[in-house]
N, C-alpha and C positions, 0 to 999 in steps of 0.2 A: 324208477328206470326212466331214462331220458329217451324220447322216441324222435325219431327222424319224421319231420312233416312237411307238408307243402311250404312254398316261400310265402312269407308274411310281408306285405308291403309296409308294415310299420317298422320293420327292422332298420332301414336308414334313419328314421326318427329316433329310435332307441339308441342307435350309434351315436347320433348328434348329441343327444342328452348326456351320454357318458362322456363324449369328447369335451363338451363344455363344462362338465363337473372336473374332469382331469386338467384341463388347459391352465387354469390359474397356478396350479401347483407344480406345472413343469414346462411352462412356455419357453423360460429362459434356457432350458436344456434340450429341449426337443426340436427337431427339425420339422416333425409333423407327427400327427396322430392319425393313423390309418385304420380304415375299416377293412379287416380281412376275413378269411374263411368264407364259408358257404352262405352265410346271412348277408354278405356283401355283393353277392351275385343274384341279380334279378332272375327269378324263375327257378333258382336252385333249392332243392330239398335240403332241410338242415335241421340240426338241433336247435331249439329255439334260444340259443346262447350266443351273443354277440362277442365276436373275437376283436380285440383292439391291439395295435402295435404302436407302442411309443417309439418313435424312430429318433435316435440320437446321431450326431455327426461323428462322435468317437467314443471308444470304450472307456475312455478316462472318466467320463461323466456318470456312468453307470452306478458306481458306488453312492454318489450324490442323489440319483434318481431312486435308488432302491431305499435309501434314507427317507426322502420325501414321501414315496408312496407307502412305507410302512407307517410314517407318521399320519397318513390319511386313513389307517385302518387296513391297508392291504397286507397280506401275508406273503413274503418272498418265498418261493418255492424252489429256487435255483433253476437249473436249465432244463430240468426234467429230461435229461438225456440228449438234449439238443445243444451242443456248444455253441456259444455266440447268441443264445436266445435266453433271456430270463424270465420266468413266469411269476405270477402273482395271482393268489387267491383274493377274490373281491371281499369287500367288507361285508359282514352279514346284513347290514342295513341297505346295501346298494342292490339294485336290480341285478340278477345273475349275469356274469360275464367273465371272459377270459381275458386277461391283460398280459402282454408280453412287452419287453423291451429288447429292442435289436439295433444294431448299428447300420446306418444307411449304407447300401450296396454291399452287405454282408450276404452270405449264403441265406441264413435264416430270413433276413429281409426280402431278398429276391424271391425265395421260395414262396412267401405269402403273397407278394404282389404280382409275380408273374402268372402264378396260376389264377388268381383272382381276375387279372386284366385279360388272360387268355379266354377265360369262361365268359366273361362279360361281352366279349366280341363274337362268341360262337353258341348261339342258342341250342344248336343240335348236339354239340358237346354237353351243354347244361343238361338236357333231357337224359343222356347216356349216363352221365356222371351221377344225376340224382336216382336214376333207377338202380344203379349199382349200389349207391349209399343205402337205399331203402332195403335192397335184397340182403346186403351184409349185416344191416342192423337187425332184421328179422332172423337172420341165421345165427347171429353170436349174441343178441341181446345185451348190449352194453349197458352200463349203469353208471350212477354218479361216481363210484369209487375208481373208474378205470383209468382215468387220468393219472392218479397217483400211484396206483398198482403197476401201471405201465412203466412209469419213471423207476420205481423200485426195482422191477423186472430188469430193466436195461442196465441198471447199475450193478446188479449181482453178477 
């Protein structure tokens, strides 16, 4: 079971480590590699899993990005029910993280960065959001397989 925990000040360093590992393989395709999700928000409770977006300028480069990432040991998982966002499972030897590919300015890209940036500017909302996440995690006891099961449920 993955537990929601208090903010860990090491998360930005963990993101940077992962970004530096990815950058040489995608730099010519990516506009940026963004730290997204709750671990990207100081003070926010989160699962201890870093979320990263590889942001590309246009969808035409996504097949090449998929090829390069699978060549680095990532497993392409499709959109997991969110059109315009491609998900990847991290290689087993890598620190646990969630990797996504999004097109700059697309809805999935904006969903990730606008929420992150909103919370980064509003500590009072971070506290409320964190309390809600903890309460929901305690109530529903999410586990490691939830991401895949949720995607399969949406497709059925």
